[in-house]
N, CA, C and O atoms as CSV, one atom per row, in Angstrom:
chain,resi,resn,atom,element,x,y,z
A,1,UNK,N,N,109.775,93.663,86.477
A,1,UNK,CA,C,109.881,94.889,85.708
A,1,UNK,C,C,108.674,95.792,85.985
A,1,UNK,O,O,108.817,97.010,86.099
A,2,UNK,N,N,107.500,95.193,86.090
A,2,UNK,CA,C,106.287,95.973,86.357
A,2,UNK,C,C,106.371,96.694,87.689
A,2,UNK,O,O,105.898,97.822,87.823
A,3,UNK,N,N,106.971,96.045,88.672
A,3,UNK,CA,C,107.123,96.651,89.996
A,3,UNK,C,C,108.003,97.895,89.913
A,3,UNK,O,O,107.711,98.908,90.548
A,4,UNK,N,N,109.069,97.821,89.137
A,4,UNK,CA,C,109.953,98.989,88.948
A,4,UNK,C,C,109.237,100.127,88.229
A,4,UNK,O,O,109.430,101.299,88.552
A,5,UNK,N,N,108.416,99.770,87.261
A,5,UNK,CA,C,107.648,100.769,86.539
A,5,UNK,C,C,106.665,101.485,87.471
A,5,UNK,O,O,106.523,102.706,87.404
A,6,UNK,N,N,106.001,100.743,88.322
A,6,UNK,CA,C,105.073,101.331,89.251
A,6,UNK,C,C,105.773,102.189,90.287
A,6,UNK,O,O,105.236,103.218,90.698
A,7,UNK,N,N,106.964,101.786,90.718
A,7,UNK,CA,C,107.762,102.610,91.632
A,7,UNK,C,C,108.142,103.924,90.971
A,7,UNK,O,O,108.064,104.987,91.587
A,8,UNK,N,N,108.550,103.844,89.724
A,8,UNK,CA,C,108.948,105.057,88.977
A,8,UNK,C,C,107.766,105.979,88.789
A,8,UNK,O,O,107.902,107.192,88.951
A,9,UNK,N,N,106.589,105.428,88.447
A,9,UNK,CA,C,105.389,106.238,88.299
A,9,UNK,C,C,105.048,106.943,89.603
A,9,UNK,O,O,104.743,108.136,89.603
A,10,UNK,N,N,105.100,106.200,90.733
A,10,UNK,CA,C,104.740,106.811,92.010
A,10,UNK,C,C,105.735,107.898,92.393
A,10,UNK,O,O,105.345,108.923,92.953
A,11,UNK,N,N,107.006,107.690,92.102
A,11,UNK,CA,C,108.031,108.714,92.406
A,11,UNK,C,C,107.756,109.969,91.571
A,11,UNK,O,O,107.832,111.078,92.099
A,12,UNK,N,N,107.443,109.820,90.302
A,12,UNK,CA,C,107.157,110.984,89.455
A,12,UNK,C,C,105.875,111.687,89.910
A,12,UNK,O,O,105.805,112.916,89.901
A,13,UNK,N,N,104.881,110.923,90.299
A,13,UNK,CA,C,103.668,111.553,90.836
A,13,UNK,C,C,103.958,112.364,92.072
A,13,UNK,O,O,103.446,113.475,92.215
A,14,UNK,N,N,104.762,111.841,92.964
A,14,UNK,CA,C,105.107,112.576,94.193
A,14,UNK,C,C,105.919,113.855,93.856
A,14,UNK,O,O,105.724,114.897,94.482
A,15,UNK,N,N,106.805,113.763,92.889
A,15,UNK,CA,C,107.575,114.930,92.489
A,15,UNK,C,C,106.689,115.995,91.831
A,15,UNK,O,O,106.887,117.189,92.057
A,16,UNK,N,N,105.722,115.572,91.025
A,16,UNK,CA,C,104.812,116.508,90.399
A,16,UNK,C,C,103.911,117.187,91.430
A,16,UNK,O,O,103.557,118.356,91.281
A,17,UNK,N,N,103.546,116.454,92.466
A,17,UNK,CA,C,102.722,117.041,93.547
A,17,UNK,C,C,103.538,118.133,94.239
A,17,UNK,O,O,102.971,119.141,94.660
A,18,UNK,N,N,104.847,117.957,94.365
A,18,UNK,CA,C,105.695,118.990,94.941
A,18,UNK,C,C,105.667,120.289,94.100
A,18,UNK,O,O,105.833,121.391,94.623
A,19,UNK,N,N,105.454,120.118,92.795
A,19,UNK,CA,C,105.315,121.271,91.892
A,19,UNK,C,C,103.853,121.781,91.847
A,19,UNK,O,O,103.509,122.630,91.024
A,20,UNK,N,N,103.016,121.254,92.733
A,20,UNK,CA,C,101.571,121.612,92.778
A,20,UNK,C,C,100.842,121.223,91.502
A,20,UNK,O,O,99.922,121.917,91.069
A,21,UNK,N,N,101.245,120.135,90.916
A,21,UNK,CA,C,100.546,119.625,89.735
A,21,UNK,C,C,99.747,118.415,90.219
A,21,UNK,O,O,100.314,117.434,90.701
A,22,UNK,N,N,98.423,118.498,90.084
A,22,UNK,CA,C,97.542,117.417,90.523
A,22,UNK,C,C,96.769,116.818,89.350
A,22,UNK,O,O,96.387,115.649,89.391
A,23,UNK,N,N,96.539,117.607,88.313
A,23,UNK,CA,C,95.799,117.184,87.150
A,23,UNK,C,C,96.470,117.760,85.925
A,23,UNK,O,O,97.115,118.806,85.987
A,24,UNK,N,N,96.314,117.072,84.817
A,24,UNK,CA,C,96.796,117.582,83.528
A,24,UNK,C,C,95.807,117.161,82.467
A,24,UNK,O,O,95.503,115.977,82.326
A,25,UNK,N,N,95.310,118.116,81.728
A,25,UNK,CA,C,94.321,117.855,80.677
A,25,UNK,C,C,93.126,117.059,81.208
A,25,UNK,O,O,92.680,116.099,80.579
A,26,UNK,N,N,92.617,117.469,82.369
A,26,UNK,CA,C,91.480,116.834,83.030
A,26,UNK,C,C,91.735,115.373,83.404
A,26,UNK,O,O,90.786,114.607,83.567
A,27,UNK,N,N,92.980,114.984,83.540
A,27,UNK,CA,C,93.315,113.628,83.977
A,27,UNK,C,C,94.071,113.727,85.298
A,27,UNK,O,O,94.944,114.580,85.455
A,28,UNK,N,N,93.735,112.857,86.242
A,28,UNK,CA,C,94.482,112.747,87.464
A,28,UNK,C,C,95.861,112.154,87.146
A,28,UNK,O,O,96.015,111.448,86.149
A,29,UNK,N,N,96.849,112.436,87.978
A,29,UNK,CA,C,98.183,111.928,87.718
A,29,UNK,C,C,98.216,110.393,87.697
A,29,UNK,O,O,98.969,109.802,86.922
A,30,UNK,N,N,97.416,109.756,88.532
A,30,UNK,CA,C,97.400,108.277,88.563
A,30,UNK,C,C,96.863,107.666,87.274
A,30,UNK,O,O,97.080,106.483,87.011
A,31,UNK,N,N,96.161,108.464,86.469
A,31,UNK,CA,C,95.601,107.930,85.236
A,31,UNK,C,C,96.561,108.096,84.043
A,31,UNK,O,O,96.291,107.589,82.954
A,32,UNK,N,N,97.672,108.801,84.251
A,32,UNK,CA,C,98.597,109.098,83.148
A,32,UNK,C,C,99.618,107.977,82.985
A,32,UNK,O,O,99.918,107.253,83.935
A,33,UNK,N,N,100.143,107.844,81.777
A,33,UNK,CA,C,101.157,106.861,81.483
A,33,UNK,C,C,102.504,107.309,82.038
A,33,UNK,O,O,102.689,108.484,82.354
A,34,UNK,N,N,103.431,106.387,82.153
A,34,UNK,CA,C,104.758,106.698,82.645
A,34,UNK,C,C,105.438,107.712,81.714
A,34,UNK,O,O,106.102,108.628,82.197
A,35,UNK,N,N,105.290,107.570,80.426
A,35,UNK,CA,C,105.908,108.479,79.467
A,35,UNK,C,C,105.386,109.899,79.650
A,35,UNK,O,O,106.153,110.863,79.635
A,36,UNK,N,N,104.074,110.014,79.821
A,36,UNK,CA,C,103.461,111.340,80.002
A,36,UNK,C,C,103.900,111.946,81.327
A,36,UNK,O,O,104.154,113.148,81.405
A,37,UNK,N,N,103.991,111.137,82.353
A,37,UNK,CA,C,104.459,111.636,83.676
A,37,UNK,C,C,105.894,112.155,83.571
A,37,UNK,O,O,106.218,113.211,84.115
A,38,UNK,N,N,106.746,111.414,82.874
A,38,UNK,CA,C,108.123,111.845,82.710
A,38,UNK,C,C,108.205,113.149,81.930
A,38,UNK,O,O,109.014,114.016,82.262
A,39,UNK,N,N,107.400,113.299,80.921
A,39,UNK,CA,C,107.348,114.527,80.125
A,39,UNK,C,C,106.915,115.696,81.007
A,39,UNK,O,O,107.551,116.750,80.993
A,40,UNK,N,N,105.864,115.525,81.755
A,40,UNK,CA,C,105.342,116.597,82.637
A,40,UNK,C,C,106.363,116.964,83.690
A,40,UNK,O,O,106.528,118.143,84.005
A,41,UNK,N,N,107.050,115.979,84.241
A,41,UNK,CA,C,108.080,116.268,85.231
A,41,UNK,C,C,109.208,117.109,84.641
A,41,UNK,O,O,109.610,118.114,85.227
A,42,UNK,N,N,109.721,116.695,83.475
A,42,UNK,CA,C,110.785,117.458,82.834
A,42,UNK,C,C,110.347,118.872,82.516
A,42,UNK,O,O,111.099,119.825,82.723
A,43,UNK,N,N,109.140,119.008,82.016
A,43,UNK,CA,C,108.602,120.328,81.646
A,43,UNK,C,C,108.496,121.218,82.906
A,43,UNK,O,O,108.905,122.379,82.863
A,44,UNK,N,N,107.975,120.714,83.986
A,44,UNK,CA,C,107.829,121.490,85.223
A,44,UNK,C,C,109.174,121.780,85.857
A,44,UNK,O,O,109.375,122.853,86.427
A,45,UNK,N,N,110.080,120.851,85.766
A,45,UNK,CA,C,111.412,121.058,86.335
A,45,UNK,C,C,112.113,122.215,85.616
A,45,UNK,O,O,112.741,123.052,86.264
A,46,UNK,N,N,112.012,122.269,84.278
A,46,UNK,CA,C,112.626,123.349,83.524
A,46,UNK,C,C,111.952,124.700,83.773
A,46,UNK,O,O,112.626,125.729,83.832
A,47,UNK,N,N,110.632,124.698,83.918
A,47,UNK,CA,C,109.902,125.931,84.154
A,47,UNK,C,C,110.159,126.497,85.535
A,47,UNK,O,O,110.153,127.715,85.718
A,48,UNK,N,N,110.382,125.639,86.498
A,48,UNK,CA,C,110.516,126.042,87.889
A,48,UNK,C,C,111.969,126.047,88.362
A,48,UNK,O,O,112.225,126.058,89.566
A,49,UNK,N,N,112.901,126.041,87.449
A,49,UNK,CA,C,114.307,126.033,87.815
A,49,UNK,C,C,114.663,127.324,88.531
A,49,UNK,O,O,114.286,128.388,88.041
A,50,UNK,N,N,115.367,127.301,89.667
A,50,UNK,CA,C,115.626,128.496,90.452
A,50,UNK,C,C,116.519,129.507,89.773
A,50,UNK,O,O,116.513,130.677,90.157
A,51,UNK,N,N,117.298,129.098,88.765
A,51,UNK,CA,C,118.217,130.034,88.124
A,51,UNK,C,C,117.645,130.605,86.823
A,51,UNK,O,O,118.348,131.314,86.102
A,52,UNK,N,N,116.398,130.311,86.519
A,52,UNK,CA,C,115.843,130.754,85.243
A,52,UNK,C,C,114.964,131.968,85.374
A,52,UNK,O,O,114.443,132.451,84.369
A,53,UNK,N,N,114.778,132.478,86.560
A,53,UNK,CA,C,113.884,133.622,86.815
A,53,UNK,C,C,114.641,134.930,86.836
A,53,UNK,O,O,115.870,134.941,86.898
A,54,UNK,N,N,113.921,136.025,86.785
A,54,UNK,CA,C,114.541,137.331,86.967
A,54,UNK,C,C,115.103,137.444,88.356
A,54,UNK,O,O,114.526,136.910,89.303
A,55,UNK,N,N,116.225,138.133,88.501
A,55,UNK,CA,C,116.863,138.312,89.790
A,55,UNK,C,C,117.849,137.233,90.109
A,55,UNK,O,O,118.540,137.328,91.124
A,56,UNK,N,N,117.952,136.207,89.292
A,56,UNK,CA,C,118.934,135.182,89.517
A,56,UNK,C,C,120.233,135.576,88.861
A,56,UNK,O,O,120.264,136.510,88.059
A,57,UNK,N,N,121.280,134.898,89.179
A,57,UNK,CA,C,122.585,135.168,88.606
A,57,UNK,C,C,122.555,134.709,87.148
A,57,UNK,O,O,122.254,133.548,86.875
A,58,UNK,N,N,122.863,135.600,86.217
A,58,UNK,CA,C,122.862,135.237,84.806
A,58,UNK,C,C,124.104,135.827,84.143
A,58,UNK,O,O,124.617,136.869,84.551
A,59,UNK,N,N,124.569,135.129,83.113
A,59,UNK,CA,C,125.698,135.628,82.345
A,59,UNK,C,C,125.276,136.772,81.453
A,59,UNK,O,O,124.188,136.753,80.876
A,60,UNK,N,N,126.136,137.770,81.339
A,60,UNK,CA,C,125.830,138.917,80.493
A,60,UNK,C,C,126.718,138.881,79.252
A,60,UNK,O,O,126.622,139.764,78.399
């Protein structure tokens, strides 16, 4: 189970790096818990969604 947790943490760290997130609250990503990494990933994914910006197709 620990091996799966570490794989999940590494995957989330790699995804956050794609969003140009390297530190959060003066902590490196490798120092953060899995729960915090999941939260930061969801938050960045919602903020950087391609259909949420001006100029995207939106319902009127």
